[in-house]
N, C-alpha and C positions, 0 to 999 in steps of 0.2 A: 469410471475413474475420471477424476478431474485433476487439474493442476492449479496450485495457488501460489501467489506471490504475497508475502507478508512483509509489511513495512512498519517498523516501530520508531516513532518520533519522540525524542526527548523534549522536555518542557522548554519552549522557546524563550529566548531572552527578550523578545518583543512579541507578545501574544497577538496584538492587533495586526502587525505587519505579516506575521506568519499566517494567521487565519485568513486574512484578506487574499494573500497570494495563493494559499492552498486551495481555497474555495473557488476563486474566480479564474485562476490560471492553471494550477496543477491538475485538479480533477478534470476540468474540461479537456486538457491535453491528453490525459490517460484515456478518457472516454472516446477518443478518436481512433483508438486501436480497434481494428475491425473484428478481431476474433475474441475480444474481451467479453465475457458473459456477465460479470457483475463486479462492482466496486463498492465495498462496504467500508465505512469509516466508523470506528468505535471510540467513544470518549468516556470520561469518568472511569478510567482504568485504575483498578486497585491492585496493589501488590499482595499476593498470597504468600509467596516465599521470595527471598532474595532482597535486593536493594530497592531503590526508588522505582516506582512504576513509571511507565512511559506516559507521555501526554496524550497521544492518540495512536491508534493502530489502524493501518490501512490494509485491507485484504482484497486482493483482486483474484478473479477466478476465470480459468479457461477450460475448454474441454480436454486438453492434453498438454503435456510439456512441449510438444512440437508446436502447438498453436501459440503458447506463451513465448517460446523462443522466436518464432516467426514474427510475432507482433513487436518484440523488442528489437528485432533487426530492421523493422520498417522505419520510415521517416518519422511517423507518429511516435513510435516507441523510443527512438533515439532522442526526439525532442523532450519526451517525458523524462527520460533518464537524465538528460542535461539539466532539466529544471530542478532536479534534486539538489544540484550545487547552489542554486539560488535559495532554496528553502533551508539549506544547511547553514546559511548565514545567521539564521535565527534559531535553528534547532541543530546544533553542531554534532550531537550524537544521534545518528540515524542508523538503524540496523535493518537489513532486509535479507530475505531468504525465499527460496522456492521449494516446493514439495508437492508430491502427488498424494491425493486422497484415494486410498484403495477401498475403503469400506466406511460407510456411515450407517448408523443404526439409530432409529428413533424408538423411544420407549413405547411399549404397548399401551394403548389408551384404556 
């Protein structure tokens, strides 16, 4: 079982400023969390149902919810969380959620 933190960023009002800060400040801050297993950024998001798609999706993974919570209580996690306020200047609608992954299945080859 793993735990994930999903972040959905709306289309920024200033793409260049958002991208620069996200890539050079925010991702390196998050990668300092010691229990973090992976940080994936997805772009080219297309809406299948619902309204406008998000600009990018960030997905972070830990071994457990306990590890996730411990990392966000750490100084590195707190700095990462505070930096969302900076990014929100350009991407005002940001949504985030945590969840556990109980089972994954890959198709038979």
